[in-house]
ZATI-36476 format. One record per residue (C-alpha): residue number from 1; residue in one letter; x, y, z. Coordinates in nm, 4 decimals. Each point is the difference from the previous one (the first is absolute). Example, Ala and Ser with C-alpha at 12.3 -4.5 7.8 and 13.67 -1.06 7.14 Angstrom:
REM residues 2
1 A 1.2300 -0.4500 0.7800
2 S 0.1370 0.3440 -0.0660
REM end
This chain:
REM residues 276
1 M 3.1775 7.2671 9.3724
2 P 0.2367 0.2922 0.2100
3 V -0.0104 0.3531 -0.1760
4 E 0.2879 0.1001 -0.2098
5 M 0.0965 0.3945 0.1028
6 Q 0.1438 0.1147 -0.3710
7 P -0.0723 -0.1492 -0.3132
8 R 0.2273 -0.1834 -0.2207
9 Q 0.1815 0.1390 -0.2512
10 E -0.1263 -0.0288 -0.3964
11 Q 0.2461 0.0853 -0.2837
12 D -0.2250 0.1524 -0.2821
13 R 0.1484 -0.1247 -0.2962
14 S -0.2980 0.2317 -0.2277
15 V 0.0762 0.0979 -0.3717
16 A -0.2199 0.3690 -0.0544
17 G -0.2357 -0.0368 -0.2402
18 R 0.0384 -0.3502 -0.0431
19 F 0.0305 -0.2492 0.3025
20 E -0.0149 -0.0078 0.3684
21 M 0.1497 -0.2609 0.2112
22 R 0.0582 0.0137 0.3612
23 R 0.2005 -0.3163 0.2109
24 R -0.0286 -0.0140 0.3380
25 L 0.2039 -0.2353 0.2153
26 P -0.2013 -0.2798 0.2455
27 N -0.0488 -0.0071 0.3201
28 P 0.3229 -0.1784 0.1769
29 R -0.2569 -0.2155 0.1640
30 L -0.0569 -0.1203 -0.3760
31 A 0.4020 -0.0244 -0.0430
32 G 0.0524 -0.3281 -0.2026
33 I -0.3533 -0.0237 -0.1430
34 V -0.0653 0.3516 -0.1932
35 S 0.3329 0.1520 -0.1833
36 D -0.2057 0.3339 -0.0750
37 I -0.3328 0.1323 -0.1584
38 C -0.0492 0.1746 -0.3041
39 G -0.3086 0.2492 -0.0926
40 Y 0.0337 0.0682 -0.3762
41 R -0.2490 0.2007 -0.2134
42 E 0.0360 0.1159 -0.3446
43 M -0.1639 0.3649 -0.1180
44 A 0.0897 -0.0131 -0.3586
45 A -0.1177 -0.1847 -0.2789
46 G 0.3529 -0.2329 -0.1928
47 H 0.1138 -0.3273 -0.0350
48 L 0.2288 -0.0948 0.2949
49 R 0.2360 -0.2756 -0.0232
50 N 0.2207 -0.1553 0.2810
51 V 0.1601 -0.3099 0.0777
52 E 0.0794 -0.1683 0.2829
53 Y 0.2664 -0.2521 0.0480
54 A 0.0204 -0.3397 0.1924
55 S -0.0432 0.1012 0.3713
56 L -0.0992 -0.0830 0.3501
57 T -0.2460 0.2245 0.0132
58 V -0.3886 -0.1755 0.0379
59 P -0.2181 0.2992 -0.1186
60 L -0.4085 0.0882 0.1674
61 V -0.1373 0.2892 -0.2709
62 I -0.3236 0.0891 0.0582
63 S -0.1362 0.1719 -0.2468
64 F -0.2996 0.2824 -0.0108
65 A 0.0418 0.1345 -0.3815
66 E 0.1239 -0.1703 -0.3114
67 P 0.1633 -0.3370 0.0387
68 F 0.4180 -0.0704 -0.1386
69 A 0.0336 -0.1762 -0.3358
70 I 0.3159 -0.2632 0.1394
71 G 0.2070 -0.2861 -0.1361
72 L 0.1573 -0.2714 0.1572
73 G 0.4116 -0.0072 -0.2056
74 K -0.2501 0.1600 -0.2932
75 A -0.1636 0.3144 -0.1463
76 P -0.3700 -0.0174 0.1608
77 G -0.2830 -0.0766 -0.2624
78 D -0.3717 0.1236 -0.0150
79 N -0.1310 -0.2643 0.2234
80 D 0.2809 0.0975 0.2816
81 R -0.2047 0.2607 0.2151
82 F 0.0374 -0.0163 0.3677
83 A -0.1236 0.2481 0.2509
84 S 0.0048 -0.1743 0.3784
85 F 0.2359 -0.2588 0.0124
86 A 0.2968 -0.1476 0.2290
87 A 0.3051 -0.1717 -0.2438
88 G 0.2057 -0.2616 0.1493
89 L 0.3583 -0.0267 -0.0695
90 Y 0.1112 -0.0210 -0.3999
91 A 0.3552 -0.0945 -0.0802
92 G 0.0047 0.2091 -0.3119
93 P -0.0982 0.4267 -0.1385
94 V -0.3282 0.0923 0.0574
95 V -0.1580 0.2535 -0.2861
96 I -0.2528 0.3029 0.1964
97 E -0.1971 0.2326 -0.2482
98 S -0.2115 0.2930 0.0693
99 F -0.1799 0.1838 -0.1714
100 G -0.0622 0.3433 0.2149
101 G -0.2644 -0.1262 0.2571
102 A 0.1237 -0.2259 0.2323
103 C -0.0320 0.0706 0.4098
104 C 0.0499 -0.2275 0.2488
105 V 0.1762 -0.1649 0.3432
106 Q 0.3140 -0.2324 -0.0490
107 V 0.1056 -0.1655 0.3150
108 N 0.3118 -0.1922 -0.0395
109 F 0.0697 -0.3075 0.1655
110 T 0.3193 -0.1705 0.1122
111 P -0.0446 -0.3260 -0.1510
112 L -0.0321 -0.1694 0.3624
113 G -0.2268 0.2864 0.1176
114 A -0.1984 -0.1087 -0.3222
115 R -0.0797 -0.3488 0.0999
116 R -0.1429 0.1117 0.4058
117 F -0.2114 0.2761 -0.1581
118 F -0.1844 -0.2066 -0.3078
119 R -0.0122 -0.3107 0.2073
120 L 0.0141 -0.1650 -0.3090
121 P 0.2921 -0.2428 -0.1499
122 M 0.1529 0.2419 -0.2163
123 S 0.0205 -0.2029 -0.2732
124 E -0.2877 0.0894 -0.1057
125 L 0.1113 0.3282 -0.0586
126 A 0.3230 -0.0486 -0.1199
127 D 0.0640 0.0491 -0.3623
128 S -0.3546 0.1469 -0.0309
129 M -0.2302 0.3124 0.0716
130 V -0.2659 -0.0918 0.2794
131 V -0.3010 0.1900 -0.0286
132 L -0.0939 0.1724 0.3394
133 D -0.3046 -0.1499 0.1521
134 D 0.1774 -0.3038 -0.1090
135 V 0.2350 0.0433 0.2456
136 L -0.1511 0.2062 0.2637
137 G -0.3948 -0.0677 -0.0834
138 A -0.2859 0.2728 0.1161
139 Q 0.2826 0.1207 0.2743
140 G 0.2850 0.1221 -0.3246
141 L -0.3376 0.1677 -0.1880
142 A -0.1881 0.1746 0.2973
143 L 0.4181 0.1525 0.0543
144 R 0.0214 0.0746 -0.3219
145 E -0.3010 0.2332 -0.0321
146 R 0.0799 0.1631 0.4006
147 L 0.3112 0.0635 -0.1760
148 G -0.1435 0.1440 -0.3923
149 N -0.1974 0.2274 0.2285
150 A 0.2552 0.1351 0.2621
151 P 0.0906 0.3457 -0.0343
152 D 0.4204 0.0030 -0.0326
153 W 0.2517 -0.2290 0.0214
154 T 0.0644 0.0181 0.3094
155 T -0.3173 -0.1352 0.1429
156 R 0.0244 -0.2784 -0.2749
157 F 0.3491 -0.0992 0.1492
158 D -0.0849 0.0091 0.3592
159 M -0.3581 -0.2551 -0.1376
160 V 0.2310 -0.2159 -0.1891
161 E 0.2481 -0.0118 0.3237
162 A -0.2943 -0.0730 0.2333
163 F -0.1501 -0.2952 -0.2526
164 V 0.3235 -0.1624 -0.0185
165 T 0.1201 -0.0114 0.3841
166 A -0.4189 -0.0993 0.0209
167 R 0.0882 -0.2494 -0.2115
168 L 0.3222 -0.1340 0.1974
169 E -0.1499 -0.0884 0.2715
170 N 0.0029 -0.3440 0.1234
171 A 0.1506 -0.0915 -0.3569
172 P 0.2355 -0.3360 0.0368
173 E 0.3561 0.1007 -0.0282
174 T 0.2658 -0.1140 -0.2412
175 P 0.1268 -0.3010 0.0772
176 L 0.3536 0.0408 0.1391
177 E 0.1915 -0.2270 -0.1862
178 I -0.1807 0.1788 -0.3654
179 A 0.0875 0.3052 0.2201
180 W 0.3434 -0.0962 0.0654
181 A 0.0810 -0.0952 -0.4061
182 Y -0.1277 0.2806 -0.1159
183 D 0.2293 0.2613 0.1897
184 R 0.2989 -0.2515 -0.1122
185 I -0.0525 0.0718 -0.3441
186 I -0.0630 0.3601 0.0308
187 T 0.3503 0.0674 0.1970
188 S 0.1333 -0.2104 -0.2097
189 G -0.0593 0.1914 -0.3026
190 G -0.1789 -0.3094 -0.1295
191 R 0.3181 -0.1664 0.0112
192 T 0.0021 -0.2594 0.2688
193 R -0.0991 -0.3562 -0.1680
194 I -0.3330 -0.1338 0.0592
195 A 0.1281 -0.3454 0.1003
196 S 0.1943 0.1747 0.2629
197 I -0.3178 0.1453 0.1130
198 A -0.1984 -0.3278 -0.0284
199 E 0.2656 -0.1587 0.1882
200 R 0.0118 0.1962 0.2756
201 L -0.4009 -0.0358 0.0625
202 G 0.0441 -0.3842 -0.0152
203 W -0.2553 0.0592 -0.3335
204 S -0.0010 -0.1595 -0.3764
205 R 0.0056 0.2446 -0.2628
206 K -0.2722 -0.0913 -0.1140
207 H -0.1828 0.0465 0.3565
208 L 0.1761 0.3670 0.0007
209 A -0.1304 0.0912 -0.3398
210 G -0.3631 -0.0597 0.0644
211 S 0.0566 0.1730 0.3893
212 F 0.1213 0.2836 -0.2262
213 S -0.2562 0.0320 -0.2248
214 N -0.2940 -0.0304 0.2845
215 T 0.1675 0.2730 0.1843
216 I 0.1237 0.2652 -0.2740
217 G -0.0884 -0.1613 -0.3505
218 I 0.3188 -0.1102 -0.1422
219 G 0.2160 -0.2080 0.0437
220 P 0.3447 0.1122 0.2142
221 K 0.2077 -0.0857 -0.3537
222 T -0.2145 0.3067 -0.1839
223 L 0.0194 0.1598 0.3559
224 S 0.3628 -0.0119 -0.0347
225 R -0.0143 0.1295 -0.3863
226 I -0.1998 0.3081 0.0799
227 V 0.2388 0.0664 0.2599
228 R 0.2824 -0.0244 -0.1590
229 F -0.1593 0.1947 -0.3256
230 N -0.1180 0.3099 0.2927
231 R 0.3569 -0.0007 0.1370
232 A 0.1584 0.0461 -0.3292
233 L -0.1986 0.2592 -0.1254
234 G 0.0558 0.1514 0.3191
235 L 0.3910 0.0282 -0.0393
236 S -0.0786 0.0848 -0.3564
237 R -0.1177 0.3031 0.1352
238 Q 0.2297 0.1121 0.2442
239 Q 0.3131 0.0256 -0.1043
240 T 0.2263 -0.0725 -0.4203
241 V -0.1578 -0.2606 -0.1671
242 D 0.2355 -0.2799 -0.0134
243 W -0.2503 -0.2990 -0.1184
244 A 0.2634 -0.2383 0.0239
245 G 0.1022 0.0346 0.3560
246 I -0.3773 0.0818 0.1057
247 A -0.0270 -0.3658 -0.1428
248 A 0.1808 -0.1493 0.2314
249 D -0.0578 0.2251 0.3143
250 C -0.3574 -0.0929 -0.0216
251 G 0.0576 -0.4203 -0.0736
252 Y -0.0112 -0.0161 -0.3827
253 A 0.1773 -0.2621 -0.1952
254 D 0.1098 0.2958 -0.2137
255 Q -0.1112 0.2585 -0.1410
256 A -0.1764 -0.2059 -0.2990
257 H -0.2376 -0.0907 0.2754
258 L -0.0686 0.2874 0.1696
259 V -0.1073 0.1275 -0.3413
260 R -0.2205 -0.2889 -0.0283
261 E -0.1940 0.0674 0.3299
262 F -0.0049 0.3898 -0.0693
263 R -0.1836 -0.0794 -0.3370
264 D -0.2725 -0.2827 0.2041
265 L -0.0294 0.1920 0.3114
266 A -0.0044 0.3879 -0.1524
267 G -0.0636 -0.0728 -0.3836
268 E 0.3085 0.1769 -0.0819
269 T 0.3646 -0.0079 -0.0423
270 P 0.2436 0.1454 0.3065
271 T 0.1072 0.2425 -0.2032
272 A -0.3389 0.1608 -0.1356
273 L -0.0817 -0.0019 0.3820
274 S 0.3013 0.1586 0.1254
275 V -0.0461 0.3257 -0.2996
276 R -0.3130 0.0423 0.2048
REM end
């Protein structure tokens, strides 16, 4: 493994006295596999609540302290406690609560990268949180212990990158057909017709959906919905908001269609999100 001449830049988004948050972009060798690596530690008692909207991130969370309370599409209940886990794609809002004692490293995988890293059908992770030892076994538990004993975030990030890189050695490549279909959906902003993708591949729509479920965890239609939603959300934060125009630009049938999709994928109306 080549020695890097300089450490890569790490972003510090900490809030003094409340929490520290560090973020590192991964080694270029992990491009397309890992989007970023984050370190998070809470330093004050209190109830923190965050809502994450439907995204194309597959997180691996390795915790050394208190668990999070996590609810898919709802407020978490007393039994919804998760410490170290992996979570697949979910077409809806995720409510995350913590209580001042959380400390963890989070590795954010791309959908295609997650399949290669976990070496599992991604349908087993979709719409759920799966505990660390069920996805990585004894290796994952050993990594958790090493990370918990590490002296600082930089050392932890280095450990995580080394672990991911080693696990990717000899990992099966993404089928070219799925990689092509995924790219078509992403680059079109979710507007390309699924039937046309299946036709280009010479596959039935059923076979395409099954292959997507294995590799990505969700079908191509659901993937397209998430891509369109995130594009619409991004546009709303870059310009004077014209929801009718954004709906047309992103391929929604009308503004009412956009509102329904935002309710499903974010749990809120477009107007509510635009004021945040």
